[in-house]
C-alpha positions as CSV (number, residue, x, y, z in Angstrom):
1,M,-110.3,-71.7,-42.2
2,R,-109.9,-75.4,-41.7
3,D,-107.7,-77.3,-39.3
4,V,-106.1,-80.2,-41.1
5,R,-105.0,-83.3,-39.4
6,T,-101.9,-85.6,-41.0
7,T,-101.5,-89.0,-40.4
8,N,-99.3,-92.1,-41.5
9,L,-101.0,-95.0,-42.8
10,E,-99.3,-98.4,-44.2
11,I,-100.9,-99.1,-47.4
12,R,-99.6,-101.9,-49.4
13,G,-96.0,-101.2,-47.7
14,V,-95.8,-98.0,-48.2
15,D,-95.9,-95.0,-45.8
16,Y,-99.0,-92.9,-47.1
17,A,-99.4,-89.7,-45.7
18,V,-103.0,-88.8,-45.7
19,H,-104.7,-85.4,-45.2
20,E,-108.2,-85.1,-43.5
21,W,-110.2,-81.9,-43.0
22,G,-113.9,-82.7,-40.7
23,K,-115.6,-84.6,-38.4
24,R,-115.0,-88.8,-38.8
25,G,-118.2,-89.8,-39.5
26,S,-119.1,-87.2,-41.5
27,R,-120.0,-87.9,-45.5
28,L,-116.7,-88.7,-46.5
29,L,-115.1,-87.2,-49.7
30,L,-111.8,-89.0,-50.8
31,C,-110.0,-86.5,-52.6
32,L,-107.1,-87.7,-55.1
33,H,-104.7,-85.0,-56.7
34,G,-102.6,-84.8,-60.0
35,W,-99.3,-85.7,-60.9
36,G,-96.4,-84.0,-59.1
37,D,-99.2,-82.4,-56.5
38,S,-100.0,-83.3,-53.2
39,G,-103.6,-84.0,-51.0
40,R,-102.4,-80.9,-48.8
41,S,-103.5,-78.8,-51.5
42,F,-107.0,-79.5,-51.0
43,Q,-107.1,-77.7,-48.4
44,F,-108.7,-74.8,-50.7
45,L,-111.7,-76.7,-51.5
46,A,-111.9,-78.0,-48.1
47,D,-112.1,-74.5,-46.7
48,A,-115.1,-74.0,-49.5
49,L,-117.3,-77.0,-48.7
50,E,-120.2,-76.0,-47.0
51,G,-121.8,-79.1,-46.1
52,D,-120.6,-81.3,-43.0
53,W,-117.8,-83.2,-44.7
54,H,-115.0,-85.8,-43.8
55,V,-112.0,-84.7,-46.6
56,V,-109.4,-87.3,-46.9
57,A,-106.6,-86.4,-49.5
58,P,-103.6,-88.9,-49.4
59,D,-100.6,-88.2,-51.4
60,W,-100.1,-90.8,-53.7
61,R,-97.0,-93.0,-53.0
62,G,-93.7,-91.1,-54.6
63,F,-95.1,-87.7,-54.5
64,G,-95.8,-85.4,-50.9
65,D,-95.0,-86.8,-48.1
66,S,-95.4,-90.4,-48.5
67,G,-92.9,-93.1,-49.2
68,R,-91.1,-94.0,-52.6
69,N,-90.9,-97.0,-54.1
70,P,-87.5,-98.8,-54.3
71,G,-88.0,-98.6,-58.3
72,P,-90.4,-98.0,-61.0
73,Y,-93.8,-96.7,-60.7
74,W,-96.5,-98.5,-62.2
75,F,-100.0,-97.2,-63.1
76,P,-101.5,-100.3,-61.3
77,D,-100.3,-99.8,-57.9
78,Y,-102.0,-96.7,-58.1
79,L,-105.7,-98.9,-58.4
80,A,-104.4,-101.0,-55.6
81,D,-103.7,-97.9,-53.5
82,L,-107.1,-96.5,-54.1
83,H,-108.6,-100.1,-53.0
84,A,-106.9,-100.3,-49.8
85,L,-107.8,-96.9,-48.8
86,L,-111.3,-97.3,-49.6
87,E,-111.1,-100.1,-47.3
88,R,-109.4,-98.0,-44.6
89,F,-111.8,-95.3,-44.5
90,T,-114.9,-97.3,-45.6
91,P,-115.3,-101.0,-45.3
92,G,-117.3,-102.2,-47.5
93,S,-119.2,-98.8,-48.4
94,P,-119.1,-97.4,-51.2
95,A,-117.8,-93.7,-51.1
96,D,-118.1,-90.8,-53.0
97,V,-114.7,-89.3,-55.0
98,L,-113.6,-86.4,-56.7
99,G,-110.2,-87.1,-58.7
100,H,-108.3,-84.3,-60.4
101,S,-106.1,-85.1,-63.1
102,M,-104.1,-88.4,-62.7
103,G,-105.9,-88.7,-59.7
104,G,-109.3,-88.6,-61.8
105,N,-107.7,-91.3,-64.4
106,V,-107.3,-93.6,-61.6
107,A,-110.6,-92.7,-60.3
108,G,-112.3,-93.5,-63.2
109,L,-110.3,-96.8,-64.3
110,Y,-111.3,-98.1,-60.7
111,A,-114.9,-96.9,-60.9
112,G,-115.2,-99.5,-63.6
113,I,-112.9,-101.9,-62.2
114,F,-115.0,-102.0,-58.9
115,P,-118.5,-100.3,-59.7
116,E,-119.9,-101.4,-56.1
117,R,-117.3,-99.3,-54.2
118,V,-118.4,-95.6,-56.1
119,R,-121.4,-94.4,-54.9
120,A,-120.5,-90.6,-57.1
121,F,-117.5,-89.5,-58.9
122,V,-116.4,-86.1,-59.9
123,N,-113.7,-86.0,-62.0
124,A,-112.0,-83.3,-63.1
125,E,-109.9,-82.9,-66.0
126,G,-108.7,-86.4,-65.8
127,F,-110.3,-87.3,-69.2
128,G,-107.5,-89.4,-70.4
129,L,-105.1,-89.2,-72.7
130,L,-104.2,-89.3,-76.8
131,D,-104.2,-93.3,-77.7
132,A,-100.5,-94.1,-78.2
133,D,-99.6,-95.6,-81.8
134,P,-98.6,-99.1,-81.1
135,A,-95.7,-98.1,-83.6
136,A,-93.7,-95.8,-81.2
137,A,-93.1,-98.9,-78.6
138,P,-89.9,-100.3,-79.3
139,G,-88.8,-96.5,-78.7
140,R,-90.1,-96.2,-75.7
141,Y,-88.9,-99.5,-74.5
142,R,-85.5,-98.1,-75.1
143,D,-86.0,-94.8,-73.8
144,W,-87.6,-95.9,-70.4
145,I,-84.1,-98.3,-70.2
146,E,-82.0,-95.2,-70.9
147,R,-83.6,-92.9,-69.0
148,A,-83.7,-94.7,-66.2
149,A,-79.7,-94.9,-66.1
150,A,-79.6,-91.1,-65.8
151,D,-80.0,-88.2,-63.3
152,Q,-83.9,-87.4,-63.8
153,A,-83.6,-84.7,-61.0
154,F,-86.7,-82.3,-60.7
155,S,-86.1,-78.5,-60.8
156,V,-84.4,-77.4,-57.6
157,Y,-85.2,-73.5,-56.4
158,P,-83.1,-70.2,-54.2
159,D,-86.6,-70.5,-51.6
160,Y,-90.4,-71.0,-51.5
161,E,-90.7,-67.4,-53.0
162,S,-89.1,-68.5,-56.3
163,L,-91.0,-71.6,-56.3
164,A,-94.7,-69.7,-55.0
165,V,-93.8,-66.9,-58.6
166,K,-93.2,-70.5,-60.5
167,I,-96.5,-72.0,-59.6
168,R,-98.1,-68.8,-60.0
169,S,-97.0,-68.3,-63.5
170,R,-98.5,-71.9,-64.3
171,S,-102.0,-71.0,-62.7
172,P,-102.1,-66.6,-62.7
173,R,-105.7,-66.9,-61.5
174,M,-104.3,-67.8,-57.7
175,S,-103.2,-64.7,-55.1
176,L,-99.8,-65.0,-54.0
177,P,-100.7,-66.5,-50.7
178,E,-102.0,-69.2,-52.0
179,A,-99.2,-69.8,-54.6
180,R,-97.0,-70.1,-51.2
181,F,-99.3,-72.4,-49.0
182,V,-99.1,-74.4,-52.7
183,A,-95.2,-74.1,-52.6
184,R,-94.8,-74.7,-48.8
185,A,-96.8,-78.3,-49.6
186,W,-95.0,-79.5,-52.7
187,G,-91.7,-78.2,-51.4
188,R,-88.7,-79.0,-48.7
189,E,-85.5,-77.3,-47.7
190,S,-82.3,-79.2,-48.8
191,G,-79.0,-78.3,-48.5
192,G,-80.1,-74.4,-48.1
193,K,-82.1,-74.7,-51.6
194,V,-86.2,-75.9,-51.7
195,E,-86.6,-79.0,-53.9
196,L,-89.5,-80.7,-55.2
197,K,-91.4,-83.4,-52.6
198,A,-91.7,-86.1,-55.5
199,D,-89.9,-89.1,-56.4
200,R,-87.3,-88.4,-59.4
201,A,-88.2,-91.8,-61.0
202,H,-91.6,-90.3,-61.7
203,R,-90.2,-88.2,-64.2
204,L,-89.1,-91.7,-66.2
205,P,-91.5,-92.4,-69.5
206,N,-94.0,-95.0,-68.5
207,A,-92.4,-98.3,-70.3
208,V,-96.0,-99.2,-71.6
209,L,-98.1,-97.2,-74.0
210,Y,-101.4,-95.9,-73.0
211,R,-104.3,-97.8,-74.7
212,R,-107.4,-95.6,-74.7
213,A,-109.5,-98.7,-75.5
214,E,-108.3,-99.2,-72.3
215,A,-109.6,-96.9,-70.3
216,E,-112.5,-96.7,-72.4
217,A,-113.7,-100.2,-71.5
218,C,-113.2,-99.1,-67.8
219,W,-115.1,-96.5,-68.2
220,R,-118.2,-98.1,-69.7
221,R,-118.8,-100.3,-66.5
222,V,-119.0,-97.6,-64.0
223,T,-122.5,-97.3,-62.3
224,A,-121.7,-94.3,-60.2
225,P,-123.2,-90.7,-61.5
226,V,-120.4,-89.1,-62.9
227,L,-119.7,-85.5,-63.1
228,L,-116.4,-84.2,-66.1
229,V,-115.2,-80.6,-65.0
230,S,-112.6,-79.0,-67.1
231,G,-111.3,-75.4,-67.1
232,G,-112.3,-73.6,-69.8
233,A,-109.0,-72.4,-70.4
234,S,-107.0,-75.7,-69.6
235,T,-104.7,-76.5,-72.0
236,I,-104.6,-79.6,-70.9
237,R,-108.4,-80.7,-72.5
238,D,-107.4,-78.8,-75.2
239,R,-104.9,-80.9,-76.1
240,L,-107.1,-84.0,-76.1
241,H,-110.1,-82.1,-77.9
242,A,-109.9,-83.1,-81.8
243,H,-112.3,-80.6,-83.0
244,D,-113.0,-77.4,-82.7
245,G,-116.4,-75.4,-80.8
246,P,-117.4,-76.2,-77.1
247,F,-115.9,-79.3,-75.2
248,D,-118.4,-81.4,-75.3
249,F,-117.2,-84.2,-72.9
250,A,-117.9,-86.9,-75.1
251,L,-117.1,-90.1,-72.8
252,P,-118.3,-93.0,-72.4
253,F,-119.3,-92.9,-68.9
254,P,-122.8,-94.6,-68.8
255,T,-124.7,-91.6,-66.7
256,V,-122.8,-88.3,-67.3
257,S,-122.8,-84.7,-66.8
258,G,-120.3,-82.0,-67.3
259,H,-119.4,-78.5,-66.1
260,T,-117.0,-75.9,-67.7
261,I,-115.5,-73.5,-65.0
262,E,-115.1,-70.8,-67.5
263,A,-112.4,-68.6,-64.9
264,A,-110.1,-71.4,-64.6
265,G,-107.3,-73.3,-66.1
266,H,-106.4,-77.5,-65.1
267,M,-105.7,-77.0,-61.8
268,L,-109.2,-76.2,-60.8
269,H,-109.1,-76.9,-57.3
270,F,-106.3,-73.9,-56.9
271,E,-107.7,-71.7,-59.4
272,A,-111.6,-71.8,-58.8
273,P,-112.0,-73.8,-55.3
274,R,-115.1,-72.1,-54.4
275,E,-116.7,-72.6,-57.8
276,L,-115.8,-76.0,-58.0
277,A,-117.0,-76.9,-54.5
278,R,-120.1,-75.4,-55.2
279,V,-120.3,-77.6,-58.1
280,C,-119.5,-80.7,-56.4
281,E,-121.6,-80.4,-53.5
282,D,-124.8,-79.5,-55.9
283,F,-123.6,-83.1,-57.7
284,L,-122.9,-85.0,-54.7
285,G,-126.5,-84.0,-53.1
286,D,-128.4,-85.0,-55.8
287,S,-126.5,-88.5,-56.5
288,V,-127.9,-89.3,-52.6
């Protein structure tokens, strides 16, 4: 429904593809996608927003149409990339940020590292990972080294329709036309087949174990109001929820509220963009 503009910007030595909807000068909403996704898939959310927004959604380095690293990917790079993007689109001023999954984890850390740069934060299923056991470190380092020497290719599909069917099997609440749209955002034709637009180096395990206490230390320094949004049928959320009963959003952000979209899984912006847009606009309107 809304036309997209895609431009290329140099962000910290990487050619970044950045997708934009709405007029520049309108209230900015920076949307950060998850692992394996693309900023282009926020089209559904941009269409569903009712207000006058300037929606900006980059493809993270190594995903979508952005450039790739010559070597491995390190999570702090995403933090620095986000800082550079904010300096480009809203220099010196705080921004409204929506992050999904990995994008939510990046934004959550960043909002505690640079609290003055985030005005309000919608965290859609970016609730961190389970804490790692330090005893796993030797094996993780070895796995990272050995797998780096092997082929880590993503799946290849006969055509876009096959990729769309795969996407819809994981997010069955999407319509087939919506899945076809995402397939075009995620894939590219190569050698008569369709491959995913993601650097195979992303399939390597992180050499450094996840330390949840460090993430929570950043979360505690966030000054922006935070809205946690979860999918009622999310398997990702359930992996992090160690007790029975409703998901309680018990994350240590100082000012936090929660909302569950019952008829959605992990991919909220695919499966329930209208409700996600409504919840975001209500929250962001109240946060002014």
